[in-house]
N, C-alpha and C positions, 0 to 999 in steps of 0.2 A: 240094064245100064247101057248107055250109048257107047258103042265100041270106039267111035271117033274121039270121044272125050278121054279114052284110055290111052290114046296115042301120046307118047311122051314128047316133050319138047326139050331138046338139049341146047344149052347155051354155055359157052366157055366162060368161066369166072375170070381167068387170066391164063397165061401159058401153063400154069401149074394145076388147073382144076376145072371142074365142070359141074353145072347144075342141071338136074333133070326134074321136070315138073309133070305131075299127073293131076287132073281135075275130074271128079266124078260127081254126078248129081245125087242129091239126097231125096229126090222126089219119091222114089220107090219106098223109102223108109219113113215117110211122113206119118204113117199110122203107128209107128213104133217109138216115136220120141215126142217129147214135150218142149221142144225148142222153137218158139215162134220165130219165123224169119230165116230158119236154117234152109239154105238152098243147096249146099254141097259140101264136099270135103276135098282137100288137096293134100298131096304128098310131094315134098321136094327132097330129092336125094342129092347131097353135095359130096363130091369127091375132090380131094386135094392131094397133089403130089409135090412134096417139097424135099429136095435132096434125097430122092429115092424112098422116102417114107410116105406111104399112102394112107390117108385117113378118110373115113367116110362118116357122114352124119345124115340122119333122116329127120325131117320136120313134118309134122302133120298140122293141118289147119281146118277149122270149121268155118265155113263161108256163109255170109249173108248175101252173096252175089255169085254169079257164075262167070268168072273171067276165063279167057282162053289161057292155056298154059304160058304163052308168051307174055301176056299182060300180068299174070300172077308173078312170074319171075321178075319182071320189071318192078312191080309194086314191092315185092319182098326185098329186092336189092336196094331200092330207094329208102326203105325203112331201115335197113342195116346201115346205110350211109349216114342217116340222121342219128342213129344210136351211136355209131362210131365217132362222129363229130362231137356229140354231146360228151361222151366219155373222155375224149381227148381234151376238150376244153376244161372239164372238171378236174382232170388230173393235172393239167398245166397250171391252172389258176389256184386250185385248192389242194394240190398234192393228194388227191383222193386215194390213189393206190397205196400211199404210205400211211393212211389212217390206221390207227391201232384200236379204235373203239369197237368192241365186239360183244359187249354185255347188254342183255335185255333188248330194249327198244332203241338204244343209243345209235346203232348204225342207221336205222331207218329215219330217226329224227334228224340226225346230222345231214343225211342225204337230202331231206326236204329243205333244210336251211341252206345248203349249198346251192341247190337248184333255184331257190327263191333269190338268193344273192346274185346268182348268174343272170336271172331275169332282170333284176334292178340294174345291174351293170350294162346289160344289152340295151335297156331302154333309155339310159342316160345319154342325152344328146349334147351335153357340154363338151367343150374341147379343153383338155388339159386340167390342171388343178384349179379349184375355185378360190 
């Protein structure tokens, strides 16, 4: 493995936390797996300090491209922002967090309906009631 790729990149999340990314190539493993397009693996360690309570989380990624650690962190942060915005919109519009459906396929089915309804609302170009 290339030692340069193992050099972590540290980026502060905010004054209370830090992200550290590692990216390694999967080239040496190509004869041991059957994943076409697999180029590498990444690990992101996230540490957060809120009110003296420190929490850590590690995420692993299989990559179809070889970003630098800086680019990987930016990409992951951008995805988190999209997910957070979607969740906020669903909770505000449909009170998703208060939903009580828990049986069988109900939660998945209603989640699909909420997202489709949100898509319809976002595409509506009319102003005000019709």
